[in-house]
C-alpha positions in Angstrom: 98.7 66.8 12.4 98.4 64.6 15.5 95.2 66.4 16.8 93.6 63.0 17.7 90.9 61.8 20.1 93.4 61.7 23.0 94.3 65.4 22.6 90.5 66.1 22.3 89.9 64.3 25.6 92.6 66.4 27.3 91.0 69.6 26.0 87.5 68.5 27.2 88.8 67.9 30.7 90.5 71.3 30.9 87.4 73.2 29.6 85.0 71.4 32.0 87.0 73.0 34.9 87.7 76.4 33.2 84.6 77.5 31.3 81.7 75.4 32.6 79.7 77.2 33.4 80.7 80.2 31.3 78.8 83.0 29.6 79.2 83.8 25.9 80.0 87.6 25.7 81.2 88.0 22.1 81.1 86.1 18.8 83.2 86.9 15.7 83.9 85.2 12.4 87.3 86.5 11.1 87.4 84.1 8.1 85.3 81.6 6.3 86.7 78.7 8.4 87.1 80.3 11.9 84.8 81.4 14.7 86.0 83.1 17.8 84.1 83.2 21.1 84.9 85.4 24.1 83.8 83.5 27.2 83.5 84.9 30.7 84.0 82.3 33.5 85.4 82.3 37.0 86.2 86.1 36.8 88.3 85.7 33.6 87.9 86.2 29.9 88.8 83.3 27.6 89.1 83.5 23.8 88.1 80.2 22.3 88.9 79.5 18.6 86.9 77.1 16.5 88.6 76.3 13.2 87.6 74.0 10.4 90.6 75.0 8.2 91.3 72.0 5.9 94.9 71.8 7.0 94.7 73.3 10.5 91.3 72.1 11.9 91.4 72.6 15.6 89.8 74.1 18.7 91.6 75.7 21.7 92.0 78.9 23.7 94.2 81.5 21.9 96.1 84.6 22.6 96.2 85.6 18.9 94.3 88.6 17.7 92.2 88.4 14.5 91.0 91.0 12.0 87.2 90.8 11.7 85.3 91.8 8.6 83.3 95.1 8.7 80.1 93.1 8.2 79.6 89.8 10.0 78.9 86.7 7.8 75.5 85.0 8.0 76.7 82.1 10.2 78.2 84.5 12.7 74.9 86.5 12.8 73.0 83.3 13.5 75.4 82.3 16.3 74.9 85.8 17.8 71.2 85.5 17.6 71.0 82.1 19.4 74.1 82.1 21.6 74.9 85.7 22.7 74.6 85.7 26.5 74.1 81.9 26.6 75.6 79.9 29.4 77.7 76.7 28.7 76.2 73.8 30.6 78.5 71.1 29.4 81.2 70.1 27.0 81.4 66.5 25.9 83.4 64.3 23.5 81.8 61.6 21.4 83.6 58.4 22.4 87.2 59.0 21.6 86.5 60.7 18.3 87.4 64.3 17.4 83.8 65.4 17.8 82.9 67.8 20.6 79.5 69.0 21.7 79.0 72.3 23.6 75.6 72.5 25.3 74.1 75.9 26.0 71.3 77.2 28.1 69.7 80.4 26.6 66.4 82.2 26.2 64.3 82.6 23.1 62.6 85.8 21.9 59.7 85.4 24.4 62.1 84.7 27.3 61.6 81.0 27.7 64.6 78.8 28.5 65.9 76.8 25.5 68.9 74.5 24.9 71.2 74.7 21.9 74.2 72.6 21.0 77.3 73.6 19.0 79.0 70.6 17.5 82.5 70.7 16.0 83.8 67.8 14.0 87.6 67.9 13.4 88.1 65.7 10.4 90.6 67.4 8.1 89.0 68.7 4.9 85.6 67.3 6.1 85.7 69.4 9.3 82.6 71.4 10.2 80.9 73.4 12.9 77.1 73.1 13.4 74.5 74.8 15.6 71.9 72.3 16.7 68.4 72.8 18.1 68.5 70.3 21.0 64.7 70.0 21.4 64.1 69.3 17.7 67.4 67.7 16.9 67.8 69.5 13.6 70.5 71.8 12.3 69.9 75.5 12.6 72.9 76.3 10.4 76.5 75.2 9.8 79.8 76.8 8.9 80.0 74.6 5.8 76.9 73.3 4.0 77.0 69.7 2.6 74.3 68.6 0.2 73.2 65.0 -0.5 75.1 65.2 -3.8 78.3 65.7 -1.8 77.7 63.1 0.9 75.2 60.3 0.5 75.4 59.3 4.2 74.2 62.6 5.6 73.1 66.1 4.6 74.3 69.1 6.6 71.9 71.9 5.8 69.6 74.1 7.9 66.4 72.2 8.9 67.9 68.7 8.4 68.4 66.2 11.2 71.9 66.1 12.6 73.4 62.7 12.1 76.8 61.6 13.4 79.5 60.6 11.0 79.6 56.9 10.0 80.9 54.6 12.7 84.3 53.2 11.9 84.1 50.0 13.8 87.0 50.8 16.0 87.6 50.0 19.7 87.2 52.8 22.3 90.5 52.6 24.2 88.7 53.4 27.5 86.0 50.8 27.1 88.0 47.8 25.9 90.7 45.5 27.4 94.1 44.5 26.2 92.9 41.1 25.1 90.3 42.6 22.7 92.9 44.9 21.4 95.3 42.1 20.7 92.6 40.1 18.8 92.3 43.1 16.4 96.0 42.9 15.5 97.4 40.3 13.0 101.1 40.1 14.0 101.8 38.0 10.8 100.5 40.7 8.6 103.1 43.4 9.5 102.5 47.1 9.4 101.6 47.1 13.1 101.4 50.9 13.3 98.6 51.0 10.6 96.8 48.1 12.3 96.8 50.0 15.6 95.4 53.1 14.0 92.6 51.0 12.3 91.9 49.2 15.6 91.7 52.0 18.2 89.4 55.0 18.0 91.1 58.4 18.5 94.7 57.1 18.2 96.8 58.9 15.6 99.8 57.4 13.7 102.1 59.3 16.0 100.7 57.4 19.0 100.8 54.2 17.1 104.5 54.6 16.3 105.2 55.3 19.9 103.4 52.1 21.0 105.4 50.0 18.5 108.6 51.8 19.6 107.9 50.9 23.2 107.0 47.3 22.4 110.1 47.0 20.2 108.3 44.5 18.0 108.2 42.2 21.0 105.6 39.5 22.0 101.8 39.9 22.2 102.2 40.3 26.0 104.5 43.3 25.5 101.9 45.0 23.3 99.2 44.2 25.9 101.4 45.9 28.5 102.0 49.0 26.3 98.2 49.2 25.6 97.4 48.9 29.3 99.9 51.6 30.3 98.4 53.9 27.6 94.9 53.2 28.7 95.8 54.0 32.3 97.3 57.3 31.4 94.3 58.4 29.4 91.8 57.2 32.0 93.6 59.1 34.8 94.1 62.2 32.6 97.9 61.8 33.1 98.8 64.2 30.3 102.1 66.0 29.5 101.4 68.5 26.8 104.6 68.8 24.7 105.7 70.1 21.3 108.4 67.9 19.7 110.7 69.9 17.4 112.2 67.2 15.2 112.4 67.1 11.4 108.6 67.5 11.3 107.2 69.5 14.3 104.7 67.4 16.3 102.7 67.8 19.5 100.8 65.6 21.8 99.5 65.3 25.4 101.3 62.0 26.0 105.0 61.7 26.8 106.9 60.2 23.9 110.2 58.4 24.2 110.8 57.6 20.5 110.9 61.2 19.1 114.3 62.8 18.5 115.0 66.5 18.6 114.2 69.2 21.1 110.9 69.3 23.0 109.0 72.0 24.9 106.6 71.2 27.7 103.4 73.2 28.6 101.2 73.5 31.6 98.0 73.0 29.6 96.9 71.4 26.4 95.4 74.8 25.3 98.8 76.5 25.7 100.5 73.8 23.7 98.0 74.1 20.8 98.1 77.8 20.8 101.9 77.8 20.7 102.0 75.2 17.9 99.3 76.7 15.6 100.0 80.4 16.3 100.8 82.0 13.0 100.6 78.8 10.9 97.0 79.2 9.8 97.5 82.9 9.2 100.6 82.2 7.1 98.5 79.9 5.0 95.8 82.6 4.5 98.4 85.2 3.7 100.0 82.8 1.2 96.6 82.3 -0.6 95.9 86.1 -0.4 99.3 87.0 -1.8 99.7 84.2 -4.3 99.2 86.5 -7.4 101.4 89.1 -5.8 104.2 86.6 -5.1 104.0 85.2 -8.6 104.2 88.7 -10.2 107.2 89.7 -8.1 108.9 86.4 -8.8 108.4 86.8 -12.5 109.8 90.4 -12.4 112.8 89.1 -10.5 113.4 86.3 -13.0 113.1 88.8 -15.9 115.8 91.0 -14.3 118.0 88.0 -13.6 117.8 87.1 -17.3 118.6 90.7 -18.1 121.6 90.6 -15.8 122.9 87.5 -17.6 122.8 89.4 -20.9 124.6 92.4 -19.4 127.3 90.1 -18.1 127.8 88.6 -21.5 128.1 92.1 -23.0 130.7 93.1 -20.4 132.6 89.9 -21.2 132.5 90.8 -24.9 133.5 94.4 -24.1 136.6 93.0 -22.4 138.0 92.4 -25.9 137.7 96.0 -26.9 141.5 96.6 -26.6 142.1 93.6 -28.9 140.2 95.4 -31.8 142.2 98.7 -31.1 145.4 96.6 -31.3 144.4 95.0 -34.6 143.4 98.4 -36.1 146.8 99.9 -35.2 148.7 96.9 -36.6 146.7 97.1 -39.8 147.3 100.8 -40.1 151.0 100.3 -39.9 150.9 97.5 -42.5 148.4 99.0 -45.0 150.9 98.5 -47.8 150.7 94.8 -47.5 146.9 94.6 -48.0 144.7 95.0 -51.0 140.9 94.7 -51.5 139.8 91.1 -51.7 142.3 89.7 -49.2 140.8 87.5 -46.5 143.7 87.9 -44.1 147.1 89.3 -43.7 150.2 88.2 -41.6 152.0 91.0 -39.9 154.7 91.4 -37.2 153.2 92.3 -33.8 155.5 95.1 -32.7 153.6 95.2 -29.4 154.9 91.7 -28.7 158.3 91.8 -27.0 159.3 88.7 -29.0 158.0 90.3 -32.3 155.9 87.3 -33.2 153.8 87.3 -36.3 150.0 87.6 -36.1 147.3 86.8 -38.6 144.6 89.5 -39.0 141.3 88.3 -40.5 139.8 90.7 -43.0 136.5 91.4 -44.8 137.4 90.8 -48.5 134.6 93.0 -49.7 136.2 96.0 -47.9 139.2 98.1 -48.8 142.2 98.1 -46.4 141.1 101.4 -45.1 137.6 100.3 -44.5 138.8 97.2 -42.6 141.0 99.4 -40.4 138.1 101.7 -39.6 135.9 98.7 -38.9 138.4 97.6 -36.1 138.4 101.1 -34.6 134.6 101.4 -34.7 134.2 98.0 -33.0 136.7 99.2 -30.3 134.7 102.4 -29.7 131.4 100.6 -29.7 132.5 98.0 -27.1 134.2 100.7 -25.0 131.0 102.8 -25.0 128.7 99.8 -24.4 130.8 98.8 -21.4 130.1 102.2 -19.7 126.4 102.0 -20.5 126.1 98.4 -19.4 127.9 98.9 -16.1 125.3 101.5 -15.2 122.5 99.1 -16.3 124.1 96.3 -14.2 124.0 98.5 -11.1 120.4 99.4 -11.9 119.4 95.8 -12.5 121.2 94.6 -9.4 119.2 97.2 -7.3 116.0 96.0 -8.9 116.8 92.3 -8.1 117.6 93.3 -4.5 114.4 95.3 -4.2 112.2 92.4 -5.6 114.1 89.9 -3.4 113.3 92.1 -0.4 109.6 92.2 -1.3 109.5 88.3 -1.6 111.0 88.1 1.9 108.4 90.6 3.2 105.6 88.5 1.8 107.0 85.4 3.6 106.6 87.1 7.0 103.6 89.3 6.2 100.3 89.5 8.1 97.0 89.8 6.2 97.0 93.6 6.7 100.6 93.9 5.5 99.9 92.4 2.0 97.7 95.3 0.9 100.5 97.7 1.9 103.0 95.8 -0.3 100.4 95.9 -3.1 99.9 99.6 -2.7 103.7 100.1 -2.8 103.9 98.3 -6.1 101.2 100.6 -7.5 103.1 103.7 -6.3 106.3 102.4 -7.9 104.5 101.7 -11.2 104.7 97.9 -11.2 101.0 97.5 -10.8 98.1 99.6 -12.3 96.4 101.9 -9.8 92.8 100.9 -9.0 90.2 103.3 -10.3 88.1 104.6 -7.4 84.4 104.3 -8.0 83.8 107.0 -5.4 85.8 110.2 -6.2 86.3 110.9 -2.5 89.7 109.7 -1.4 89.9 107.5 1.6 91.8 108.8 4.4 95.3 107.3 4.3 96.0 105.1 7.2 99.4 105.0 8.9 101.5 101.9 8.7 101.3 99.6 11.7 104.7 98.1 12.6 104.9 95.3 15.1 105.5 96.1 18.7 107.7 94.1 21.0 109.0 94.6 24.5 112.4 93.6 25.7 112.9 91.8 29.1 113.8 95.1 30.8 110.6 96.8 29.4 112.3 98.7 26.5 110.0 99.0 23.4 111.2 97.5 20.1 109.6 98.3 16.8 109.8 96.0 13.7 108.7 97.0 10.2 107.2 94.1 8.2 107.3 95.8 4.8 108.9 98.9 3.2 106.1 101.3 4.2 106.5 100.2 7.8 110.3 100.2 7.5 110.4 103.8 6.4 107.7 104.8 9.0 109.7 103.1 11.8 113.1 104.5 10.7 112.1 108.0 9.5 109.1 108.9 11.6 108.8 107.0 14.9 112.5 106.7 15.8 114.6 109.4 17.5 117.9 110.2 15.9 119.7 108.6 18.8 117.6 105.4 19.0 119.4 102.2 17.9 118.6 100.8 14.5 119.3 97.2 13.5 119.3 95.2 10.2 120.7 91.9 8.9 124.0 92.5 7.2 123.7 92.3 3.4 120.5 90.2 3.8 116.9 91.3 3.0 115.0 91.9 6.2 113.1 94.2 8.5 114.1 97.5 10.0 114.2 97.1 13.8 114.4 100.1 16.1 115.1 100.0 19.9 113.4 103.0 21.3 116.3 103.7 23.7 119.5 105.7 23.2 121.6 103.3 25.4 119.9 99.9 25.5 121.3 97.1 27.7 123.3 94.3 26.1 120.4 92.0 26.7 118.0 94.3 24.9 120.4 94.7 22.0 120.7 90.9 21.7 116.9 90.5 21.8 116.4 93.1 19.1 119.1 91.3 17.0 117.0 88.1 17.3 114.0 90.0 15.9 116.1 91.4 13.0 117.4 87.9 12.2 114.0 86.2 12.5 112.3 88.7 10.2 114.8 88.3 7.5 115.6 86.0 4.6 118.0 84.1 7.0 115.2 83.1 9.4 116.2 79.4 9.1 119.9 80.0 9.2 122.3 80.0 12.2 124.8 82.7 13.3 123.1 85.5 11.3 125.1 88.8 11.1 123.1 91.8 12.4 124.4 95.3 12.1 123.4 98.0 14.5 124.0 101.7 14.7 122.2 105.0 15.7 119.4 106.3 13.6 121.5 109.4 12.9 123.9 107.2 10.8 121.0 105.8 8.6 120.3 107.6 5.4 118.1 107.1 2.4 119.9 108.0 -0.9 118.0 110.3 -3.3 115.9 108.3 -5.7 116.4 105.0 -3.9 113.8 102.3 -3.8 111.4 102.2 -0.8 113.0 100.8 2.3 116.5 101.1 0.9 119.0 102.9 3.2 122.7 103.2 3.7 124.4 103.4 7.1 127.8 103.6 8.7 129.4 103.5 12.2 127.9 100.1 12.6 128.8 97.2 14.8 127.9 93.6 14.2 126.2 90.9 16.3 125.8 87.2 15.4 122.6 85.5 16.5 120.7 82.3 15.6 116.9 83.2 15.1 114.8 81.7 17.9 110.9 81.7 17.6 110.7 81.2 21.3 112.4 84.6 22.0 110.3 86.3 19.4 107.1 85.0 21.0 108.3 86.0 24.4 109.0 89.6 23.3 105.6 89.8 21.5 103.8 88.4 24.6 105.7 91.0 26.8 104.3 93.8 24.6 100.7 92.3 24.8 100.9 92.0 28.6 102.2 95.6 28.9 99.4 96.9 26.7 96.7 95.0 28.7 98.0 96.3 32.0 97.8 100.0 30.9 
């Protein structure tokens, strides 16, 4: 991820105008790697996310909502003890590194003013968040404890002195000149990009590739000019927050000319980061949380696919049933030509218009009559098996479709959705029910489908699993509301809470149906729509399975931008009520 020192500088500049000074109103810890602050500044509330996630370490304002544990973890309690009601005095960056220090003014138990610091180090799997006592210079606590056995350079434990990470002997791009930069580069060695990353503090490989691309492997003077231009932009805070959607999605605050694909510009660095990371970290958490569930469902699907293969082989074999009836009838008509011990007999095939001869293989240990009965028995057995297997094929096909649908639902699930899928598997007998230690039954909570709002203000509901799908379709929707689903593709039930939605709303809802389906990455996805009155659940059908008629079909290409816009519409509407 190109969350480098330059991006960190851009964030620091924004925060120093937006939340300094700012008061800490609320502190939460939704996960082991994330802390969320609610900050009141300039008459506005800001939600600031600190994350030391090994893959998505970052810090930025966010519009995402987080599910908090019933009991706050220890580090969260300590932050609340020392920082609740504290005022942010300053936010500073260490050099051009991804290290930020928030300085707070607060009061202790006896009312005296004290100063605390919150330091976040964004260093991939080594990222950490530490609360520091400024007067004593020691660590009060940290989100991740690091002992001497884990790191010989420094210990990150309560009571220990806070020591900065080892210096990497790199040049600070703001404090050096182009000549010093050039002296760090060996143009005969090659791999200029790697050398730039090793030479300049806070410069990511993405920026280094852009510098090489602009220099076009030219002279030293060309590289000096590129360096000087880059330095000028950073010094003047001349930033252009942009997400670049090429083969691998990237972001940065500098304008890049050497990245192909679409790009999206943002007014602030915070908005860019929130748009880029929104959902990514949660998807990773859900993936970990549902790993066992995904594996179980995948194994069940594979088992049914093997069963289907065997059924198809039986059907293929049953296709020869008439052949055995044919042989039995020919042998009956030519019984006088056969005696016990014969291995075969040649007879005239009177079913053949040309009356060709046919050789019938026999069991020499059986009498002619027993051989004849054997052919007829095989014929009846295959005929009967075909009828039975055809029913089994239909049953297995439904099972595969159901399991395929569950796999798709896990792919788009939120953390709270996973437990609903798990509970559904218990109800369907796939998983054992959990024994309740307390005999009192917990009050059953209603499913919580996603809410979206169309451009014209119409409410759109989206089910993310079968419980939500059935709740949306059978409970929340009016019989004349419009229902949408991807055609013959596993996906969500989508309901427009309007009897006669506009074409624009219909198209926006179709985008939601396509996005929350197995064809999320496809183009021109077919989406059927009809009235709820035409949607029926067959008796005995699996959860979430319905049939429908009187449908029309739209073709859309899923667009995350549209989905985010409709979700934000719903959030703004809720906030204004």
